[in-house]
C-alpha positions in Angstrom: 5.6 22.9 -101.9 3.2 20.6 -103.8 1.5 17.8 -101.9 3.5 14.8 -102.7 3.3 11.5 -100.7 7.1 11.3 -101.0 7.3 14.2 -98.5 4.8 12.6 -96.0 7.5 11.1 -93.8 9.3 14.5 -93.4 6.0 16.1 -92.5 4.9 13.3 -90.1 8.3 13.5 -88.3 7.9 17.3 -88.1 4.5 16.9 -86.5 5.8 14.3 -84.1 8.7 16.5 -83.1 6.4 19.4 -82.5 3.9 17.5 -80.4 6.7 15.9 -78.3 8.0 19.4 -77.6 4.5 20.6 -76.6 4.2 17.8 -74.1 7.6 18.6 -72.7 6.8 22.3 -72.4 3.6 21.7 -70.6 4.5 18.7 -68.4 5.1 20.7 -65.2 1.9 22.7 -65.4 -1.2 21.5 -63.7 -3.5 24.4 -64.6 -4.1 26.6 -67.7 -3.1 29.7 -65.6 0.2 28.2 -64.4 1.0 27.1 -68.0 0.2 30.6 -69.3 2.4 32.3 -66.7 5.4 29.9 -66.5 8.7 31.2 -67.8 7.3 34.7 -68.6 4.8 33.1 -71.1 7.6 31.7 -73.3 6.3 28.2 -73.1 2.8 29.4 -73.9 3.9 31.5 -76.9 6.1 28.6 -78.1 3.1 26.4 -77.8 1.0 28.6 -80.0 3.7 28.7 -82.6 4.1 24.9 -82.6 0.3 24.4 -82.8 0.3 26.7 -85.9 3.2 24.8 -87.3 1.4 21.5 -86.8 -1.7 22.8 -88.5 0.3 24.2 -91.4 2.2 20.9 -91.8 -1.0 18.9 -91.9 -2.0 21.0 -94.9 1.1 19.7 -96.7 0.4 16.0 -96.2 -0.7 14.1 -99.3 -4.4 13.6 -99.9 -3.7 9.9 -100.0 -2.4 9.9 -96.4 -5.3 12.2 -95.2 -8.0 10.1 -96.9 -6.6 6.8 -95.6 -6.4 8.0 -92.0 -9.9 9.4 -91.2 -9.6 8.4 -87.6 -7.3 11.4 -87.1 -9.3 14.7 -87.1 -7.0 16.5 -89.5 -9.6 19.3 -90.2 -9.7 20.2 -86.5 -6.0 20.5 -86.3 -6.0 22.8 -89.4 -8.9 24.7 -87.8 -7.0 25.3 -84.6 -4.1 26.6 -86.7 -6.4 29.1 -88.4 -7.9 30.2 -85.1 -4.5 30.8 -83.5 -3.2 32.6 -86.6 -6.2 34.9 -87.1 -7.7 35.4 -83.7 -4.7 35.5 -81.3 -6.2 38.0 -78.8 -9.4 36.1 -78.3 -7.7 32.7 -77.6 -8.9 31.0 -74.5 -5.9 29.7 -72.5 -8.1 27.0 -71.0 -8.9 25.6 -74.4 -5.3 25.7 -75.5 -4.2 24.0 -72.3 -6.9 21.3 -72.7 -5.7 20.6 -76.2 -2.1 20.3 -75.2 -2.7 18.2 -72.1 -5.7 16.1 -73.1 -5.9 15.9 -76.9 -2.3 15.9 -78.1 -1.2 12.7 -76.4 -3.9 10.7 -78.3 -3.0 12.6 -81.5 0.7 11.8 -81.0 -0.1 8.1 -80.5 -2.2 8.1 -83.7 0.5 9.8 -85.7 3.2 7.4 -84.5 0.9 4.5 -85.3 0.1 5.9 -88.8 3.8 6.4 -89.5 4.6 2.9 -88.5 1.8 1.5 -90.5 2.9 3.4 -93.7 6.5 2.4 -93.1 5.5 -1.2 -92.8 3.4 -1.0 -96.0 6.4 0.4 -97.8 4.6 3.7 -98.5 7.1 5.6 -96.4 10.8 5.0 -96.7 12.6 3.2 -93.9 15.9 4.4 -95.4 14.7 8.0 -95.1 13.6 7.4 -91.6 17.1 5.9 -90.7 18.7 9.1 -92.0 16.5 11.2 -89.6 17.7 9.2 -86.6 20.2 11.3 -84.7 19.3 14.5 -86.5 19.4 17.6 -84.3 16.0 18.5 -85.8 14.3 15.4 -84.5 15.9 15.1 -81.0 12.5 14.8 -79.2 11.2 11.9 -81.4 11.1 8.5 -79.8 12.5 6.6 -82.8 12.0 3.3 -80.9 8.2 3.9 -81.5 8.9 3.9 -85.2 10.5 0.6 -85.6 9.2 -1.7 -88.4 9.3 -5.4 -87.7 
C-alpha cells in the first residue's frame, strides 16, 4: 500500500492496539526469563510477532507524520522489526523484555498524544475514529485517551 496520510489513523490505531496487547501479555512477568517461559513461550512469541507488526506498520505511515513527530524514534522501531525478522535465533530475551516493559509504555503515550494532536488539527478524521470505536479489532485501545475537545 502506498504511503498516504489518509491511512495514518488506521496505522496508528493498529500500533496502539498492538502495544496495548504487548503490555497486557507482559504485565504478570517480573523478569525476562519468566516472560520467556510463561505459557509455553506463547506470550513471548506473540510479542515478537507484534513487535514486527509495529515496525512494519511504522513503515507505512506517511512521511508527513514521521517528519512532524521526530520525538518518536521511528527508525529504532523499524530497526527492531528488522532485527527480529532477520536474526531470530540471536535475539536477546533481556533486551526484548526491556523494550516491552520499559520502552513501550512511553512509546504508547507518545502515539496516543500524536494521534490526539493530529485529530485535533483535523489531519486525521474524527469520523473515521468513531467508526473504529467498538470494533473487535481495536478492543484493547483506550478510546477515552483519543477524545478531541
